[in-house]
Structures are given as structure tokens and as C-alpha cells.
N, C-alpha and C positions, 0 to 999 in steps of 0.2 A: 386458166387456165386455164397444167396447166399442167402447176406445164400443173413426161414426164416425166425417161426417168432414170434409166440405169447409167452406170459409169460406162465409158467407152474407151477402148485402147486406140490411141492415135496411131495410124499405120506408119510409124517412123521408118521402120525397116522397109516397108513396101514402097515408101516414097523414095528412099535412097538406094535400096538394093533389089526391090521387087518382092520382098518377103514380109509377111505380116509381123507386126511388132508386138510388144508386151503391153499389158493394160496399165493405164494411169487412171485409177479409179476415182470417181466422184459422182454425185447424182445431180446433173444439171437440169432439174425439173422446175419449170416455172409454175408458180401458183400465186395468182394475184390475191393479196390478203384483203379481208373485209374492210371497207371504208365507209364513209358516211352513206346512210341509207336514203334513197329517194324513191320510195315505193310509188307505183302508179297502177294500183290494183283496180280491177273492174269492181263494180258493186258486188257485195257478197252473194246476191241472188242471181247474178248474171254470169254467163260463161265468158271467160277471158277470150279475147279475139286477137289482140296484138302481142308482139314479142314482149313489150314492156309489161303488159298485164299478166302474161304467163310468168314472167320473172318475179313479179311482185307476189303472185299467188304461191309460187314455189318457195319463195323466201318465208312467207307466212306459214306454209305447211311444215317446212323444216324447223322453224322456230317453235312449233307446237309440241316438240318432244324435248326431253332433257338433253339428249345426245344421240349420236348415230355412230354406227360402225361401218367402215368401208373396206373393201378389198382392192388393193392396187397391184397392177401388173404393168411392167414396162420393158421396153427393149430399145437399145441405141446401138448404132453401128456405123462403120465406115467401110466402103468397098473401093478397091483400086486394082485394076488389072486382074480381076477375078479373085483377088485375095480379100478376105473379109475379116474384120476384127469387130466383135460385138460383145455386149453384156446384157444381162437381164436383171430385173429388179422385181421383187415381190414384197408386199407389206400389208399389215393390218393397221388401219387407222381408227382410233377412237376419238371422237370429237364432240365436245359439249357445245351447247348453244347459249344464247343470252349475251348480254353486253360483255361479261367477263368470261368469254369463251376460252377454252383451252383444248389442246390437242396432244395425243400421244401416239406415236407411230413405231412399230417394231417390224423389222424386215431384214432382207439380205440381198446383196448384189452378188451375182455369179458371173465370173469372167474367166475364160480359159480353164473351166472346170473347177475353179477355186471359189468357194463361197465366203463372203465377208459380211458379218452381221452389222446392222445399223439401227440406231435408236434415236428418236427425236421427240423432244417435248417443246411445246409452244405455250406460253402463258404470259400475261401482262405485257405483251408486245415484244417478248424476247424468245428467241429460238435457241435451244440447247441441242447439240448434235454430237453423237458419238459413233465413230466408224471403226469397226474391227477392234484391235487392241489399243488404239490411240485413245488419249484422254478426251474429255468433253470440251467442245468449243461452244461459244455462245456469242450472240450478237442480235441487233434489232431485226425483227422479222421483216421489216421494210427494206433491209439491206439485200440487194440482189444475191449476194453470196449465200445468204441464208434462206431467203425467200425461194430460191430455185431448188432448195432441198426439201421443201415442205409441200406435201400433197394434201390439198384441202378442197374437196369437191364443192363444199358450200360456198367457198370463195369464188367459184366459177360463176355464181349468180351475179356478183359485182363485176367480174371480168366481162361477161357478155353484155351487161348493161352499158359498160364503158365503150363497147364496140359500136353502139348506136345502130346506124342503118346497115352495117355490115352483116347483121344477124337476120336470118330469114326463118320463117316458121313452116314446118312440114308436119304432116300427120300420116306417116306410112304405117300400115297394118295396125291401126288403132293406137299407135304411140303418139306422143307429142315430142317433136324434136326441134330444138333451137340450134341453128347451124351458122357457122362462119366459115367461109371458104376463100381460098386464093388459088387461082388457076396457074398453070405452068407458064413460064416466061422469064425474061430477064428480071433479076432482082430490082434493078433500078426503076422498073415500071410499076412495081407493086409494094415497094418497101414502106410506103406511108400507110398501108392498111394495118389496123391495130393487130389483127391476128398474125400478120407477117412479122410485126415488131416483136411479138411474143416468141415466135419461132427463132428470130434472130438472137434473142437473149439465150435461147437454148444452144444455138450454134456458136456463140461467142467464145466459150472456153476452148472448143475444138479448133476454131480459127486461130486463136492465140498459139496453140501448140503446133499447128501446121506451119504457121509463119515462123515460129522459132526453129522448125526443122528445115526451113529454107523454101517453103511453098509460098509464093507471093500472094496468091489468093486475093487479087484486087476485087473490090465489090463490083466494079463494072463488068467483070467476067463471070460472076456467080449467077447461076440460074435457079429459079424456084421450080422444083418438080411438082410440088403441091403442098398445101397447108390446109388442114381441116380441124375444126373444133366443134364438138356436138354435145349438147346437154339434153338428156332424155328425161322426160317427166311422165309420171303416172297420169293417165288421162282423166282419172276420177278424183284422185287426192291431190294432184299436182306436186307430189313429192319427187325429189330428184332420185332417179333409179340408176343412172349411169352418166358418166362424163368421159369423153375421149378426146385425145389430142394427137394428131399425127403431122409430121412435116418431113420433107425431103429436099435437099439442096444438091446442086451439082457444082463442084468447085474445080476450076481449071488447073491442070498441072501437066507440064511437059507434053503438050499436045493431046492429053487425055483429060478425063474428068474423074475426080474423087466424089463418090456419092455419100452424103451424110443422111442418115435416116433415124427417126425417132418415133416411137408410138407408145402411148400411155393410155391405160383404161382404168377407171375407178368405178366400182359398182357398190351400191348400197346393199349391205347384207342384213341390216336390222337396226333397231333402236339400241341405245346404250344408256343404262340407268346408273352407271357407276360415277365415280368422281375422278376427274383427271387432275392429278396434283404432281407438281415438280418435286422430286425427291430432295430431302434436306441436303444442303451443300451445293446444290445447283442453282438455288434461287438468287 
């Protein structure tokens, strides 16, 4: 991650008549799920120096507690001809550690002044999702349809490790920041960057809806305004304190451009000593 987060109303009316449309809610947030570990930690008595060493130390630090609580905030929107359609998302995530990790998220999406609750459980490789008054849905957490609904800051450790040389190390104001960036320019010039591929997964649902509304949106005409992912570590404990992901794309339409934007922030609010258990009937 990742992602990440709120539902967005595709501007169908703006595309066809110049007026903002109604929301088609869903939470297209990417979150790479934990995979095989490949720690490359510096010796315990040595200060980490490379990105890989900081990631390994962070992974070790987060695994040192039974669980963690995170606060998630996100926003997603489309802008065309000065008309904007957007939605926000907030949630509290409780996430256990260890091989049999599990996650429970409670939150809400707000669009056009209407709030819709959302609840997510992840355990044993399966995600269970409930939105509003609808019933529970479930599927493999590796399925993009479900993975994009799960916010898991600990999974960002694996995501950044997979980015390889795209990640840089910075230490502004005493913090430790691991950053992945993509500058503005034609999508065709940067689409192979891992962080851009993550952003494209976030954009995919919106592109499908725009194309269904008659917007051709050829990839050759889409521009990246910017993509950025940052993992912030405590400089002394190496624990994850925050994870952010932002992206913006410009999509051609009728001589103009539709701007898609998303921003997600996840902040560590403390440890969690409880037990995350999927309710009976959902297992």
C-alpha cells in the first residue's frame, strides 16, 4: 500500500450534461497482503542504513506486540469542468500479528452527506465485508476485489520491499521515511513502476465506470499527475507510525480532462491486546 480509500461517485451527469452525478459507493483501496518474509536486517547492535534494513527492523518491531490499532482516513474524488464528486472514509483497524494474523475494521463512508457503515474481518486468508444494510460478502484476501477493501499498514512493509530500488530513504525532522514516488507525465512512460501499478489498481474501477458512460479514456491519453507512498518509522524503535498513499490521474474527455484523485492515511494509535475473531456464521 495502500492502497486507500473512500467510495467515489463517477461524474456520469457531469460527463453527459455538465452536472455532478450520484455516488456509486465502494472502497477501492489497495493493500498488499503479507507474503513470504525475506528479512534483511542489520545486526542487532548496528543502526540500519539501507531501505531493506529499515524494513526488516520495522517488521521485527511490529511483530514484537500482540497486535496494533490504526486510525484510517481517506478521500477519493473526480473533478470535471469545476464540478466535483467525492467521498471520505474513516475507520479504526485492529490487527493482530504472528503467522495466524487477523484484522477487524469498523468505519464509514460519507458521500453527498450520507454516511454508510462498513465492517471488515480478515482471517485465515479470507476477507468478510459488510457495507451498509447489505449482507456479508466474502472471498480470498488475495482477490483484488477484496484486497482493495482492506487497509493493513503492516502489509505496507511487504509492499515497499517488493518495490525494490523504487524506494528511497529520508530522515526529515528526525523521522525515518521510506518513500516511493512517480513524477507527472504520460502514463505510458511510468506505468511499469510498481507504485504506479498500485495506483492503477485504485483507478481501475473508476475507469470501468467512465468507459461504460461513454468516456473512451485510452491509456495512451491518460497522464499521471503524481503518485506517492510513504512509510514513516519511529527513529528509535523502528515501529511504523504512519503510512500514506496518494495518487492523481488526468483522463482525457471531450477536449478536457477529468481529474481522479485519492489520498489515504493510516496512523498507529497504539498496541492491541485483544483477540480478533470472526463471528460465528461468517467463518
